[in-house]
Phi, psi and omega in degrees: 000126186284158177296326179296317180296315180297317179297322179295316178297322180296316179298318178297321178297318178296316180299316179296320180295316179297318179300317180297319179296316180298315180296319179297316179297319179297319179295317178298317179297316181297317179297317179297318179297318179296318179296318178296321178297314180295321178296321180293326181287335181261357178289164177299138180298147183271359176228168177289122181228158170236161183295156180305137180212169181303162175306136184286172174294143179292154000271150177209170176244127175260140182199173174266124180283124178243014175289140181297154179101194182303136179090002178299131179085359182266154176293142184214168178222154168221152174298143178299331180284346183218067186295337179260013182271193180300132182256138175271115186256126180277180175267003185267115177277128183223140171278326178216140185218149176204156184197174171238190180292342185230351187221140177234135170253129185235116172266129188220160174252123177259105184270141179187206175301324173235120179286133179229159183237146191214147168250131182232134175261125183244149176271185185290348174264012179068019178270134182290129179256333183196149176209151177208152180288146171242152194273016180186192186290127181303138181228305185220152172204150178212153171243139178295152182306328179275000176079007187270336186232148179233133175248138177228141173233133177227157173274118175278320169226152183081166182234004186203152175288352175265359181277129178297134176077017178295154178223138182241162169230122181238128182230153171240126182230162174285158184284334183214163180083183184280263184267185178123348177283180183262356175074204185287128184288347175291347175276351177284155175284127179262117184251120179234123182053040175081358181241146179283127180272122185263002185303145181266355183265024184289143170233137177235134178204165171069060180287142168226130183271141182277124180296136177079001179226093190294342182267350193247141174211167172239157178201178173256137173235146180219145176197138176051039177083358178256149183230136180227151160278127180242144174261121185258149173238121180292320183287320181274347183055052179233152173232114185249121181294130181236346181196152181268154168058047175243121180241139177054062183292153175216119185275143181292159181302328179273000174075014186259338184225153175249127169263143184199172174259138184234120182282119178252019177228192181282167183295333181266348178231052188301139172224113188261121173272158174271126183225162179233145176236122173281116187291333181282319186257341185078008181284133179254139177231125177264128183273179196274351182302124182269336181283158180279123186253099177262077184206159168269114188293147175246148177265125172286316173203189184291350182240004185217137178244158178236150177199158180260145174224141176298141177290132185288341187250342186232110177302138179085353180258160179205167180222151177259128182248155175237152183209126177289154184281355171292124183301339180275350183286160180242148181291152176219154181291132181254303175227116177285155176054054184208163184204158173058061183285149174219117180269122185243120180244000000 
């Protein structure tokens, strides 16, 4: 038996031994991480909470609870008059949540041997009325003001809008019953400068429904490095570009302005400012928030917006901030340990 053969077997033996040690260490770490996660979920809550109960009387704020302890990651509510008060935490775990006075849409991750993602429609008693699989990681969701339509956006590839080569799937569905929704928005005709864009690299995300106009919505469309605010028609199945560089639009309650995130850096080092677009005049206003806001903004009222930011000190935690639309105003904390706000009146 040659020395070369013996040396080769020895190297393979060392490699296998090192691999076994690495896999064992990874397994031990994963088990420990899971145990720590479960312990954190069963610990006493770090904020004042009450047991799950039906959706409260309007007005209220619906959100994802990110306070440590029992109820972490679950949908919760607080009265609009007391956003920092005791929160009613449901039993429904959601990655992204939005709602009306009677209906909640919950995008969730179902972890198991095979991780799957799901959209679930819940009634005001938190009972599931309908659910369907979604093809990727939950990102955005909205319900139309009349409660009839639901929009969902998920990441099919990538985990962030700052990730090179990310791909999304955005669908509009009815709130109840079987079929009747408009399906995947990538099947809509995309119209830019009066011409239909035939590119296959299109991404659509961040739907916002126009109050009082059941056929109309706005969203973001992107192709070949360009980004547009598009006005959508459900009946015509069209997306018409109306403004450049608008991401994750959110229309004001009076339907006159769009709040959105605007990237003022490069595509690989995105930094999103909070901006407003006057739909009548086309005038853009950039607000004073200095931090990068990777969120679909919610309107507290016609003069104030809300958005989530990751907590700088606690991994997995986040906070909801508010900011007046006056460019001179400064942001202030609205709901601590919270994410994905929905103002219900």
